[in-house]
N, C-alpha and C positions, 0 to 999 in steps of 0.2 A: 665312652671314656675307658681307656686302657687301665686295668687294675694291676698295680704292682703287688705281687704275692710275697708275703713275708716268709722267710724260712722258719722252720721250727725253732723254738727257744733252745738255748744251749745250757745244759746243767753240768757243772763239774762234779766228779765223784772221786773222793779220796778215801778208800776203804781197803784195809789190809787183807781181809778175808775175800779171796777170789770168788768163791761161790756166792757169798753174800753180795758182792759187787754186781754179779750177773743178775741176781734176783732184783736188786734195786734198779738196775738198768732196765729190766723188763717193766717194772712199775712206772718208771719215768717215761718210757716209750709209750706205754698205754695211754699216757696223758698228753701225747703228741709232742714231746720234747726229745732232743738229741742229748747224748751223753759224751762228755769229754773227760777221759781219765786224767786225774791230777795227783796221782800217788807220789811221784818223785819230786814234784815241786808244787806246793799248794798255791803259790802266787800265779801259776800258769792258768788258774781258774779265773783270773781277773778279767778275761774276755767273755766269761759266762754271765748269765743272768741270775744264777743261783748256784749253791754249793751244798753237797752232802759230804759230811766228814765224820770219821769215827774216832777222832782224837788219838789215834794210834795207842790205844790201851791206857788212856788217862795218865800220861806222864807229863812232866813240866815242859819238856821240849815241844810236845804236841800243842799244849796250851799256848806256849810262846809263839808257835807258828800261827795259831788261830788269831792271837792278838795282832800279830804283824799283818795278817790278811785283813782284819777288820780296820786297822789303821790305814792300810794302803787303799782298800776298796770299801769305804764306809757304807755304801748303799746296797751292796749285794747281800741278799738274805742267805743265811746259813742254817741248814738243818743238821744238827749233831745227833747222829744215831750211834750210840756208844754202848759198849759192853758193860754190864754191871761190875763194879769193882769195890771191894771193901776199903774204907778209909779215903775214898775219893771225894768226900764232902766238900773240903775247901776248894778243890779244883772245880767241882761242880758249880759252886757259888761264884767263882771268878769268871766262869763262862756264862752263867745265867744272867749276869748284869750287863753283858755286852748287848748293844742294840741290834735288832733284826736277827736274833738268834733263837732257835727253838731246840730244846733238848728232849730226846726220848731214849729209853733204854732198850737195847736189843732183847729179843725173846727167842726161845728155841722152838716155840710152837709155830708151825707154818701159818696157821690161821691167825695167830696172834701177831706174827710178823707182818702179814699182809694188812692187818688192821692198823697196827701201830705205825709201821713204816709208811703205809698208804696215807694215813692221816698227816704224817709229817711232810710227805711229798705234796699232798694236797695244799697244805699251808704254804709250802715253798712256791708252788705254781701260782697261788693266789697273791703272794707278796711280791713276786717278780715284776708285775706290771708297774709298780711304783718306781722301782729302779729303772725300768725301761723308759718311763716318762723322763727321768733324769737324763738318760742317754739321748733321748729325742731332743731335749732342750739343749744339751751340750752340742749336738750335731747341727741344730738349727742356728743357735747363737754361739758362734765359735769364739767370740770375744765380747764379754759384757763387763761393765763397771762392777767393782767389788760389791757396792751397795745393792745393785740390782740382782746380782748373783745370790747374795744373802737373802733377799726378798723371795726369790724363786725357791730356794732351798727350804725356807721357813714355810712357804705356801704348800710345798709338797708334804711336809710333816703334818700340817693341818688337814690336808686332803686325805692323808692316810687315816687320821682319826675320824674324819667326818666326810666320807666320800659322796654323800647324798646332796651335793651342791649346796651344802649348808655352811661352808666356811665363810666367816665374816672378815672383812678387811680390817676392821678395828681390832679384832683379836690378833691378827698377824702384826699389825703396827705396834700393838702393846707388847708383844713378845720381843720385837726388835727394838723396843724403846724409841720409837720414831712416831712422828705425826703422820696422819693420812696424807696431808699435803706434801710432805717430803717424799713419800712413796709415789704420789702422782707426778711430782716433778721428775723423779728419777726415771720413771717409765716413759714419760714424755721425751726426755732428753735421749733415751736409748731407742726411741722410735717404737716402743712397745704399746700395746693396748693399755688402757687405764687399769690400775691394780684390781678393781672389782671384776673387770672383764677377764683379766689374766687368770684369776682364780677359777672362773667358769671354764676357760679353755683348758687349764690344767686338769680340772675334774673331768671334763669331757674326754680328754686324751686318756686319762686313767680308766674310765669306764669302758672306752673302746678297746684298749689294750687288754683289759680284764676279760672282755667278751671274746677277743681273739684267742687268748690262751685257754679259756674254758670251753671253747667250741660252742658257745651259746650266741644268740643274737644280742645286740646291744640292749634291746628292750628287756629280754629275759634276764640279762646280767644286772641291769638297773633295778629291776624288781627284787632280785636277790640281795642287792645292796641296800634295800629299803627306800629306793627312790620312787616316788609316785610317778606313774606314767604321764600324768598331766604336767608334772614339773619337767620331766625329760622332754616332752613335746615343746614346752615353753622355752627351755634352754636351747634345744636344737633349732627352733625357729629364730631365736635371737642370734645365735652364732653362725648357723649355716644358711639361714634364710630359706630353709627347706627342711621341714621336720621328717619327711619320709626317709626311708633307708634303715631305720632302726630295727626292722624285721628282716633285713637282708643279710648277706654274708658279711661278717665283721671285717674281713680283709678289704672289701670294697668300701666299707664305711670308714675305716682308718684312712684310706687313701683320700676320701672326700674331706674328712676332718683336717688332715694335714695340709691339703691344698688350700682350704679356706683359711687356716691359721697362717700359713706362709704368706698368702695374699694380704691378709689384714696387717701382718707385721712388715709388709713391703720387703720381703726377702726374695733372693733369686729362686726361681722355680726349681732349679737343680737341687736345692737343699732338701726337697722332699725325698729324692732318691737317697741322698746321704743319710737322712734320718732313718729311712727304712733299713738301710744296711747296719746302722748303729745298733738297732734293737734286734737284729737277727741273731 
């Protein structure tokens, strides 16, 4: 089987201090990602899987740009690495409540910067796979009924909170204020797997993308996420009909997972290539 290699993840960086931007670029590159400068136009980072932003010295205009970015691209995680500034408490609070945002203060110590900024970038790289699952689903299912789209988005939120194949369909239905039968009918009419099975597929895609970005095998990543190896074996057997591969290169495993998912959803085989491009 020919394996489609994914390009490195793309991270937008909007930082005023040129020297700091170079150091952050080095930290991001160490983790296998590429950097796209986004200083002149924050929205240009909409093609990225994550964003590092310094808030341009904590002014209202910078916070407004952040809000615009979050409203335009709600799924892209943002690491705010900001200089300390007296009296910025209200601005801090307005940013802290935004979803998928982490805030850390810049430090002058090289060791402290590597520790603090490194932890923030580690969080960013760990959070990006969830956004990339969204990108995969958008590329695979180019048009879906609004109800099914809401179901998939809600499922992703649950997988983010409980990645260990522990999401229950009754919890998703309750959040959407729908019955499980309604979700089953919607998935059937959209030619999707049953809702419970869709949750397993979404979790499997998440774990596989997480492995790819962390440079670990799927099995190693699953263990770090608290997934019992026996449960991983069980899910892979159920979805892929072949549990092997979890200890191999994650790029090959993602290819295998995507092909199996596309086949089960009766989608054109060419959607696999489109999906790979979408998360590059």
